[in-house]
N, C-alpha and C positions, 0 to 999 in steps of 0.2 A: 724321563718318560719312555716307556716301551710300548710300541704299537705293533700288532699283528693283523694281517688280513688273511682269512681262511687258513690260519695256523702258520703263516709265513711272516717273519718280521719285515717291516717296511724298511728298505735299505737306505733310503735317501732322507736325510733330515729335512730337506726343503719341502718334501711332500706333506709334512705334518700340518703345516698351516692350512693349505686348501682342504685337507682331509677333516680338520676339526673346527675350523673357523668359518662361519657363514656370514661374517660381517665384511662385506666387500661389494664390488660391482664389476660389471663386464660390458663388453660390446661384442656383437656377432656380425660377421661380414662374409660375403662370398668373394673369393679371390679367383680371378681368371688371368692367366699369363702374368702373374705377379702384380696385378692391378686390382683396384677396388673402386666401386662407385661411392662417392661421398666420403672420401678419406678424411677431409677436413672436418666434417660433421662427427665422424667417429672419434677423432683426436680431441675435438672440443668436448664431446660427451665425457670421455675418459678424464680429461683435465678438470672439468667443472665438478664431476662427481667425486673425484679424489679430493678436491679442495673442500667440498661440503662434508665428506665423511671423515677426512683425516687432517684437514687444516693446512694442506700444502698441495701444490699443483703437480702435474705429471708431464714430463718433457716429451713432446711429440716425436722429437728426433730419436730418443731412446726407444719409444714404442715401435717406431718403424724399423729400427735396427733389430729389435727382438722378433718382430713378425718375419722379417727377411731371414733371420737366423733359423727360426723354426721351420719355415718353408724349405730352406736349403737342407736342414737336417732331415726332413721327411723326403727330400728329393722330389718335390712337386712344385708346380707353378699354378695349378688349379686346386682350390680347397675351400671347405667350410672352416673358417678360422674364428676363434674366440680369443679375446684378450681379457684376462681376469686380473683385478687389482686388489691386493690385500696390504695391510700395514701391521706386521706383527708387533706385539708389545715390546718396547725397548729397542726396536730397530729404528734406524735413522732415516730410512727411505722406504718407498713403496716396493713391495714384492709383486712382480708382474709375471703371470703365467700365461703362455700362449699354447692353445691346442690346435691341432691340424687334423682335419677329418676329410673324407671324400667330399667333393662338391655336391651341392644339393640345389634343387629348383622347386618352386611352388608347384603343387600338383595341378595338372591341367583341368581336372574335373571341377565344376562349380561346388562350392562348399555349403554344408549345412551346419548351423550353429544352434546350440541349446543354451538359452539364457540361464544364468546362475546368479544367486544373490551374493556377490562378492566384489569388493573393490580393493585393489592392491594398496598396501600402505606405502607411503612415500613414493607415489606412482611416477614422479618425474625422473627417478633414478632407476636404472636397470640393475637392480640390486640382486644379491643372492638370497637363497632361502625361500623361493617361490613355491612352497609346498602346496598351497591351495590352488594355484594355477594348474599344477600337474594333477592334483586330485580331481578337480572339476573337469579338466580336459579328458581324463580317463573315464570319468562318469559319463560324459557326453558320448564318448565312443561306445561305451557299453549300451547306451540308450539308442544307438543307431545314428548318431550325428558324427560330424568330422571333428568338431572341437567345441569349446565353450565360449560364451559371450558374457563378459563381466558386466554386471549391472548394480546400481545403487538403489537406495530407497525410492519408492514410487516407480520402479522400473526404468530409471534413468540409465541409458546405455553409455558405457565408458570406453571399452576396448575389448578386443578378443583376448583369449588367454595368452596367445603368443603373437598377436597381430594388432595393428590399428584397423579401424573399420570406417568406411565412408558410405554415404547414401546419396543417390541421385534423384533430384526432384523434378527433373526435366529441364532445369535451367542452371542449377548450381550443384557442385559436389559439396555435400554437407558433412563436415567432420564434427563429431559430438563435442559439445562444449561441456566437458566433464573432466575431472582429474584422470590423466592417463599418461603413459610413457610416450613422448614424442619420438616416434620411430624414425630411423634414418631414411628409409624409403619414403615415408610420409613427408619428411622434410625436403626430399628432392622433388616430389611431384606436386605437393600442395601449392607452392607459389606459382606454378606454371599451368594450373587448372583454374577454372572459374569457381574458386573455393570460398566457402563461408563456414563459420563456426556457429553452431546452433544446438540448443538442447534437444536431444532425441530420446524418446521413450519407447518402450515396448508397445504402449498404447497408440503411438503415432506412426507405426510402421506402414499403415495403409497409405500414408501421404507420399511414399517414395516408390519410384518406378524400378529402381535397381540398386544393388549393394555390391561393394567389393571390399576385400581385405588386402593388407600389405604387410610385409615384413622383410627381413634381410634376404629371403629366398625369392622374393618377387611379388607379384600381384595376381589375385584370382577373384573371379566373380563369386557371389553368394546366391544360392538358389532357394534357401529356406532359413528362416529364423523361427524356431519353435514350430508353430502350425501355419505361419505366414509364408506363402510361396512368392518368389520373385522370378521374373523372366530375366534371362541374361541379355543385357543390352549390348549387342555386338559393336555398335557404333561407339558407345561409351568406352567399352573395354579396348577397342582399337585406339581410341584417343589416349587413354591413360597409359596403355602399353607403349604407344609411340613416344609419349613424353618421357617415360622411364627409360626406354631403350636408347633415346637420344642423349641421355645423361653421360657426360664424359667419364672415362675410366682414369683413375689417378694411380700413378706409379707409387708403389709402397717404398 
């Protein structure tokens, strides 16, 4: 096989798998001073997804060594880091690719979301090939929103294009009871908040006082979903941020 990019041959054979094969999975994390929140959840996600997709587990010790190696190679201690897992045909073990980029944080400004009629396939796995998420996310930005909100038949809300979403009814933090990726940040804060799972639809938005989203970059309030406006509940956001900020950092 011969591969060129912009007329230049790809020099490294190992790059061909991630370039051509979108059957795999990944996890994304923010690293600060060589540490990450919820490292155990990241490693569990990688192991369980590798078992489901490829029939064998992934050693967490190996993953940590590879992340450390990539951070050392980049000469940084703070980064946005992703761990991708593939399993090339005929290979006896998983191929793990680690990317290191500058650190990122969730934008401070309250988010606006445009609902779109799309549910991710196999949503419990953070898998590759999320074309529709990118497509709808860009469409939302072109329409004047910050990102897309994924919904199913009947306007059932599942998740954001790249976030989990939660609703505040004045008593409980309501996480949509619909197929969605269980995000790491969600996994850290949900057990420590007055949380419930409930079916949430576009038609029931008026029942909620406030909304927020979460992903590996942090937590942010939502000010609008389609034409429905929400006030930013500063007390709620202070509580959620306090729970998240108090989560310990784990050494990689």
